N, C-alpha and C positions, 0 to 999 in steps of 0.2 A: 528218133530213129538213128540208125547207123548206116554206114556204107557196107555193102556186101559184094562178094565176088561171084562171077559166073561159076557154077559148079557147087555153090553153097546150098545146103538145105537148112531151112530155118523153121523153128517150132515156137509157137506162141500159144498161150492159154489166156482166156479172159472169161469173165462171168457176165451174165445178163440177169438183171433183177427187175421185178415188178416195181414200177415207179411209185405206186401208192402204198405198197406194203413193205418194200425192200426185200421181199422173199425171192429166192432164186426162181428164174423163169425161163422156160424153153423158148428159143427163137421160133417164131411162127413162119409158115409159108415155106418158100424155097430161098433161104438167104444166100447171098453171093458176096464174096469179098473181092475187091479189085485193088490193084496196086498201080502206082504211077512212077515211071522211071524219070529221075531228075526233074526237070521243069515241064515235062511233057503233059499234054492234055488228053493223051490216049490211055484208056484204061487197059490194064493187062489182067486177064483172068486165067490164062493158061498156066498150069503149074501150081495153082493155088487151090488148096482143098480145105474146106471147113467141115469139121465134124461137130454136130450139135449134141449136147448132153453126153460129152465124152466120158467113157467108162461108166455109162448109165447114171452119171451125176447130173441132176437137173440144174440147168443154168451154167454148167461148165462147158466151155467151147474150146476146141483145139484147132489151131490153124497151122497148116503145113505149106511152106512156100519153097518150091524147087526152082532155083535160079539157073536158067539155061540160056544159051544164045538164041534158042528158038522162041522163047517168050520174052 
């Protein structure tokens, strides 16, 4: 990972695949992504949004992180 500044908005995409077949697979349930600042053991979930099956593509996930002083 890299260092980011307060005020940055970050975008990431990643895929999920079925372990046995390797085929793209939709994340099940209500998935949550957390971040950790520096060496903290406190999870941050505010300002982090996960979109499953982004653009209706099965297994393509989009993550948006808005870095603010509040989170």
